[in-house]
C-alpha positions as CSV (number, residue, x, y, z in Angstrom):
1,R,-3.2,12.2,5.0
2,A,-2.0,9.4,2.7
3,Q,-4.3,10.6,0.0
4,D,-3.3,13.7,-0.1
5,A,0.2,13.7,-0.1
6,C,0.5,10.6,-1.9
7,H,1.3,11.3,-6.2
8,G,0.6,8.6,-7.2
9,C,3.8,7.8,-8.6
10,Q,3.5,4.1,-8.0
11,R,7.2,3.5,-7.3
12,C,6.2,2.1,-4.2
13,T,4.3,-0.3,-6.3
14,E,6.8,-1.3,-9.1
15,L,9.6,-2.2,-5.9
16,C,7.3,-4.1,-4.1
17,P,8.0,-7.5,-4.3
18,A,4.8,-9.8,-3.6
19,W,3.8,-7.3,-7.0
20,Q,5.6,-8.5,-8.8
21,Q,5.4,-11.7,-8.0
22,G,1.7,-11.5,-9.5
23,Q,0.2,-10.6,-6.1
24,P,-2.5,-8.2,-5.7
25,T,-0.5,-5.7,-3.3
26,E,-0.9,-2.5,-4.9
27,P,0.4,-0.2,-2.4
28,H,-0.4,3.1,-3.9
29,R,-4.1,1.9,-4.9
30,V,-4.0,1.8,-1.2
31,M,-2.9,5.0,0.0
32,R,-5.2,7.0,-3.0
33,A,-8.4,5.0,-1.9
34,L,-8.4,4.7,1.4
35,W,-10.7,7.1,1.8
36,A,-13.3,4.8,0.2
37,D,-14.1,2.0,2.5
38,P,-11.2,0.9,4.2
39,A,-12.3,-3.0,4.7
40,T,-12.5,-2.5,0.0
41,V,-9.1,-1.5,0.2
42,A,-7.8,-4.0,2.2
43,S,-8.9,-6.9,0.4
44,R,-8.6,-6.1,-2.9
45,W,-4.9,-3.6,-2.9
46,A,-3.2,-4.6,0.1
47,G,-3.6,-8.7,0.4
48,G,-0.3,-10.7,-0.5
49,C,1.7,-7.4,1.7
50,T,5.0,-10.0,3.2
51,G,6.1,-5.9,5.1
52,C,9.3,-6.1,4.1
53,N,9.1,-2.0,4.2
54,L,10.9,-1.5,0.4
55,C,8.1,0.7,-0.7
56,T,8.7,2.8,2.6
57,F,12.0,3.2,2.7
58,Y,12.9,3.3,-0.7
59,A,10.2,3.9,-2.7
60,C,8.4,6.7,-1.1
61,P,9.7,10.0,-3.0
62,V,7.2,12.2,0.0
63,E,8.3,9.7,2.6
64,L,4.3,8.1,3.6
65,N,4.6,4.3,4.6
66,P,2.5,2.0,2.7
67,A,3.8,-0.6,5.1
68,S,2.2,-0.4,7.8
69,L,-1.2,1.6,6.4
70,M,-1.1,-2.2,4.7
71,A,-0.5,-4.0,7.9
72,D,-2.9,-2.0,9.6
73,L,-5.6,-2.8,7.3
74,A,-5.0,-6.6,7.4
75,D,-5.3,-6.3,11.1
76,A,-8.7,-4.4,11.1
77,P,-11.7,-6.7,11.4
78,S,-13.6,-7.3,8.8
């Protein structure tokens, strides 16, 4: 559902405090590339997520939940 609904507008990434501080956290890439390899997606773009939920509550125009998805990826066994 995430890949189909995500428009790739990058608002979630632009608002992300971790990304603004130079972390490799890019919620829009996680949402668009999840169908590929979840482990690669988690290590490449979900790292550094602080769980602040700004991407979910303020940035996403289609009301997706990137913060929850990135938290799930971080908790998944490698």
